[in-house]
C-alpha positions in Angstrom: -12.5 -9.5 7.6 -12.9 -9.8 3.6 -16.2 -10.4 2.1 -16.9 -10.1 -2.1 -17.3 -6.8 -2.3 -13.2 -6.0 -0.6 -10.6 -6.5 -2.4 -7.1 -7.3 -1.0 -5.1 -3.8 -2.4 -0.9 -3.4 -2.9 -0.4 -0.3 -2.8 3.2 0.2 -4.5 4.8 3.5 -3.3 4.0 5.0 0.8 4.5 9.0 -0.4 1.2 11.3 0.3 -0.9 10.1 -2.7 -0.2 6.2 -1.7 -0.9 6.6 2.4 -3.7 8.6 1.2 -5.6 5.8 -1.1 -4.4 3.5 1.9 -6.3 5.6 4.4 -9.8 6.0 1.9 -9.8 2.3 1.3 -8.4 0.8 4.6 -12.0 2.8 6.2 -14.2 0.8 3.3 -13.0 -2.4 4.3 -10.4 -3.2 2.3 -7.6 -5.4 3.4 -4.2 -3.0 2.1 -1.0 -4.3 1.6 1.9 -1.1 1.2 4.9 -2.1 -1.0 8.3 0.3 0.0 11.5 0.1 -0.5 12.1 1.6 3.7 10.3 -1.1 5.7 10.7 0.8 8.8 10.5 4.5 7.9 6.9 3.6 6.2 5.7 1.8 9.2 6.5 4.9 11.4 4.7 7.3 9.6 1.6 5.1 9.4 1.8 4.2 13.2 1.5 8.0 13.3 -1.4 8.3 11.1 -3.1 5.0 13.0 -3.2 3.7 9.9 -3.3 -0.2 10.6 -2.3 -1.8 7.5 0.7 -4.3 6.2 4.1 -3.1 5.2 6.2 -5.4 2.7 8.9 -4.6 0.6 7.8 -3.7 -3.0 7.9 -7.7 -4.6 5.8 -9.0 -1.7 3.4 -6.3 -2.3 3.3 -7.5 -5.8 2.1 -11.0 -5.4 -0.1 -10.1 -2.6 -2.8 -7.6 -4.2 -6.0 -8.4 -6.3 -5.3 -5.4 -7.1 -2.2 -3.7 -7.5 -2.2 0.3 -7.5 1.2 2.5 -8.9 1.5 5.1 -6.5 4.5 6.5 -7.5 6.5 9.8 -9.6 6.7 8.8 -13.4 9.7 8.0 -13.4 9.9 5.9 -11.0 8.4 3.1 -12.8 10.9 1.8 -15.0 12.9 0.9 -11.6 9.8 -0.2 -9.9 8.5 -3.4 -12.4 
């Protein structure tokens, strides 16, 4: 449920930092979309954590969020953007 204080947040990267941010913001009521390279692997990991967020490709997630967060290693930034 989205109200004026909640945001749609796309997190690019599903490593430890990306998943931690997703969990925190999801608990606060924000709509989360994870942008990942391997959809099946990411969904499996998120299911283990009982975290119900959308999982999309990086390109799909990048256009969905009010806010886009890069939770990837610095060396991966040129490849992603």
